[in-house]
Structures are given as C-alpha cells and as structure tokens.
VOGU-3710 file (C-alpha; in Angstrom, 3 decimals, decimal comma):
1> msyvspftgd> -11,267/-130,130/-40,211  -11,087/-132,932/-37,671  -11,476/-136,634/-38,176  -13,321/-139,069/-35,930  -12,307/-142,686/-35,578  -15,189/-144,998/-36,492  -13,919/-147,461/-33,891  -13,464/-145,257/-30,819  -15,306/-142,032/-31,633  -12,172/-140,103/-30,632
11> viqptdvsyi> -10,896/-137,237/-32,736  -7,766/-138,130/-34,697  -5,496/-135,761/-36,571  -4,190/-136,410/-40,077  -0,452/-136,954/-39,784  0,795/-137,533/-43,279  0,041/-135,696/-46,461  1,635/-137,449/-49,397  1,603/-134,767/-52,099  1,019/-131,065/-52,595
21> sltitntslq> 1,549/-128,730/-55,530  2,382/-125,109/-54,676  2,835/-121,893/-56,632  4,857/-119,081/-55,065  5,417/-115,694/-56,661  7,916/-113,174/-55,239  7,098/-114,184/-51,692  7,873/-116,435/-48,744  5,488/-119,282/-48,080  5,473/-120,704/-44,546
31> lvwpststts> 4,642/-124,397/-44,421  3,050/-126,190/-41,461  3,212/-129,799/-40,367  0,012/-131,669/-41,266  -0,222/-132,923/-37,671  -0,394/-129,389/-36,250  -2,984/-127,822/-38,542  -6,293/-128,920/-39,951  -7,028/-125,663/-41,762  -3,859/-124,720/-43,658
41> tsvaarviev> -3,452/-125,659/-47,302  0,304/-125,017/-47,120  1,398/-128,251/-45,509  4,798/-129,887/-45,619  3,843/-132,969/-47,598  6,135/-135,918/-48,277  6,364/-134,803/-51,929  6,129/-131,088/-52,740  6,095/-129,812/-56,324  6,741/-126,096/-56,590
51> tatgtsfllm> 6,333/-123,588/-59,387  8,114/-120,389/-58,376  8,504/-117,023/-60,069  10,635/-114,111/-58,994  12,528/-114,264/-55,712  10,634/-116,882/-53,753  11,259/-118,769/-50,529  9,707/-121,873/-49,040  9,947/-121,908/-45,237  9,833/-125,299/-43,555
61> ppanqasvgq> 7,787/-125,817/-40,379  9,466/-125,789/-36,946  11,867/-128,710/-36,686  11,139/-129,054/-32,963  7,529/-129,966/-33,778  8,567/-133,096/-35,675  10,742/-136,153/-35,189  14,279/-136,534/-36,414  14,009/-138,082/-39,863  10,884/-136,165/-40,886
71> dalirnigat> 11,417/-135,580/-44,583  10,226/-133,999/-47,805  11,108/-134,408/-51,451  10,919/-130,951/-53,021  10,753/-130,780/-56,819  10,964/-127,589/-58,855  8,590/-127,934/-61,801  8,934/-124,275/-62,783  11,562/-122,326/-64,686  12,898/-120,294/-61,742
81> sftvkdytgv> 15,066/-121,439/-58,827  13,747/-120,957/-55,296  15,260/-121,285/-51,844  14,106/-123,552/-49,029  14,821/-122,083/-45,594  14,332/-123,234/-42,031  11,401/-122,068/-39,914  13,205/-118,893/-38,817  13,787/-117,839/-42,423  17,404/-117,073/-41,578
91> ntivtvaagq> 19,194/-120,265/-42,609  19,115/-121,671/-46,126  18,535/-125,411/-46,269  18,878/-125,731/-50,053  18,262/-123,884/-53,314  16,236/-125,923/-55,792  17,122/-125,145/-59,400  14,581/-125,417/-62,201  13,880/-129,033/-63,084  15,679/-130,432/-60,040
101> aqyiyittna> 14,530/-132,198/-56,889  16,069/-132,146/-53,428  15,358/-134,554/-50,580  15,600/-132,928/-47,131  15,202/-134,399/-43,671  15,602/-133,297/-40,058  18,819/-134,476/-38,388  18,511/-132,399/-35,200  15,245/-131,059/-33,803  16,398/-129,299/-30,633
111> taagtwgiia> 15,361/-125,877/-31,977  12,709/-124,492/-34,319  15,392/-123,986/-36,981  16,732/-127,505/-36,564  19,474/-129,042/-38,652  18,584/-130,515/-42,024  20,246/-133,161/-44,152  20,148/-132,746/-47,933  20,385/-135,250/-50,753  20,312/-134,149/-54,390
121> fgi> 17,638/-136,406/-55,796  18,167/-137,717/-59,300  20,498/-134,881/-60,294
//
C-alpha cells in the first residue's frame, strides 16, 4: 500500500509503526523495516509484543537499512522465552524471558547484522 500526500500528490512511505502483536510457533520470523515494505505485516514496530511457543526466533531487519539509534521495545507476553537475532540469524541480540521486556537499539549499522545495544526494561 502506498500513501499520497494531500499537499504535493507525491507518494510517501510510512516510516514508523508504533505497535504490533506477533505470535510465533517453533519458527523464525523475519521482520522488515516499515520504511522498506508496504506489504509485510511483520514489521519492526517501536513496541513489539510477542507470544512464542516452542523454539522460536525473531530476526531483526538489516541494520544497514536504518539509522543508528533505531530501536524497538520487545515484550514477551507469552509463557515461553524466545530469542531475538540479527538479520543474518547468526548472532543473538537478546533472549526475552516470559513476562519480560527488552529495549534494543542499533549502535553500529555498517553491516546487515549491525551491532545492537540492549537495556533490560523494567526487569
């Protein structure tokens, strides 16, 4: 879906999605940046609530497609821990235990994997 500015008639892209609720079951879910996709429902929102079952992974979008400081608050509202990995799926950013929330943000965006800062949020 594209958006047209009522002032200029130019197409504009949505750049910020505030909230998304996701369910992942024994799988890896690849997220995309809202600014790079208008069709995906698996966007890296500012606040992400996740219900996970089994061995599940949340893969962040490529760090080199966003600015340093791009962030997400990831909250586990389920009963099973899940792991957040970088875009490559190789490096673990953080494991989010049941009932916990983790705030992550890009500190280096030179590669798709990037480097991520982590703050335990309200734990």
